[in-house]
C-alpha positions as CSV (number, residue, x, y, z in Angstrom):
1,X,1.3,-9.7,10.5
2,X,0.5,-6.5,9.5
3,X,-1.4,-3.6,10.7
4,X,-3.3,-0.5,8.8
5,X,-4.3,2.5,10.6
6,X,-5.5,5.9,9.1
7,X,-3.4,8.4,10.3
8,X,-4.8,11.7,8.3
9,X,-7.9,12.6,6.6
10,X,-9.5,15.6,5.0
11,X,-12.0,16.3,2.3
12,X,-9.4,15.2,-0.5
13,X,-6.7,12.9,1.2
14,X,-6.4,10.0,3.3
15,X,-3.3,8.4,4.5
16,X,-2.9,5.1,6.0
17,X,0.1,3.8,7.7
18,X,1.0,0.4,7.1
19,X,3.3,-1.6,9.5
20,X,4.7,-5.0,9.8
21,X,5.4,-8.0,7.5
22,X,2.8,-8.9,4.7
23,X,3.5,-12.6,4.2
24,X,1.8,-15.2,1.9
25,X,-0.5,-16.2,4.7
26,X,-1.8,-12.9,4.9
27,X,-2.6,-12.1,1.5
28,X,-6.4,-12.5,1.5
29,X,-6.7,-10.3,4.5
30,X,-4.4,-7.7,2.5
31,X,-6.4,-7.6,-0.8
32,X,-9.5,-7.0,1.5
33,X,-8.0,-4.3,3.2
34,X,-6.6,-2.6,-0.2
35,X,-10.0,-3.2,-1.7
36,X,-11.4,-1.4,1.0
37,X,-9.1,1.5,1.0
38,X,-9.3,1.5,-2.9
39,X,-13.1,2.2,-2.4
40,X,-12.8,5.8,-0.9
41,X,-14.3,7.6,-4.1
42,X,-12.7,10.8,-5.1
43,X,-10.1,11.2,-2.7
44,X,-6.3,10.7,-3.0
45,X,-5.3,7.7,-1.0
46,X,-1.6,7.6,0.5
47,X,0.0,4.5,1.7
48,X,2.9,5.2,4.2
49,X,5.2,2.2,3.9
50,X,7.7,3.5,6.7
51,X,6.9,0.6,8.9
52,X,6.9,-2.6,6.5
53,X,9.9,-4.4,6.2
54,X,8.8,-7.2,4.2
55,X,6.0,-7.6,1.4
56,X,5.7,-11.1,-0.5
57,X,5.4,-11.0,-3.9
58,X,1.6,-12.0,-4.0
59,X,0.8,-9.2,-1.8
60,X,2.4,-6.9,-4.3
61,X,0.5,-8.5,-6.9
62,X,-2.5,-8.0,-5.2
63,X,-1.7,-4.0,-4.6
64,X,-0.8,-3.8,-8.1
65,X,-4.0,-5.1,-9.4
66,X,-5.9,-2.7,-7.0
67,X,-4.1,0.4,-7.7
68,X,-5.7,3.2,-9.6
69,X,-4.7,7.0,-10.5
70,X,-5.6,8.4,-7.0
71,X,-3.6,5.6,-4.9
72,X,0.1,6.5,-4.0
73,X,2.9,4.9,-2.1
74,X,5.4,6.6,0.5
75,X,8.2,6.1,2.6
76,X,9.6,2.7,1.3
77,X,12.4,0.9,2.9
78,X,14.9,0.0,0.3
79,X,14.1,-3.7,0.1
80,X,10.3,-3.1,-0.2
81,X,11.0,-0.2,-2.7
82,X,12.8,-2.8,-5.0
83,X,10.3,-5.2,-5.0
84,X,7.4,-2.5,-5.7
85,X,9.9,-1.0,-8.6
86,X,10.4,-4.5,-10.0
87,X,6.7,-5.0,-10.1
88,X,6.1,-2.0,-12.2
89,X,4.6,0.4,-9.5
90,X,7.4,3.0,-9.8
91,X,4.9,5.6,-10.9
92,X,2.7,5.3,-8.1
93,X,5.6,6.1,-5.6
94,X,6.2,9.4,-4.0
95,X,9.8,10.2,-2.9
């Protein structure tokens, strides 16, 4: 199970903390949440993955499909970072 909470917001940026384990049984919910986050027009969105310890490949595929030039990923653990890099999302990751 995972949880998403907004931790920061101003006129230009929103930061969302993502926590937990994103498994295949939660991919539909994950896709819906990411669609809602993606729809924040005109703002940069940062997804803070510091508390994510597993993300399944189907959830990564859903994330990759919904990524745009205003969405970035931050604070990934090594295992999650490797999965995201392997999926072609390295350009969207902040160090």
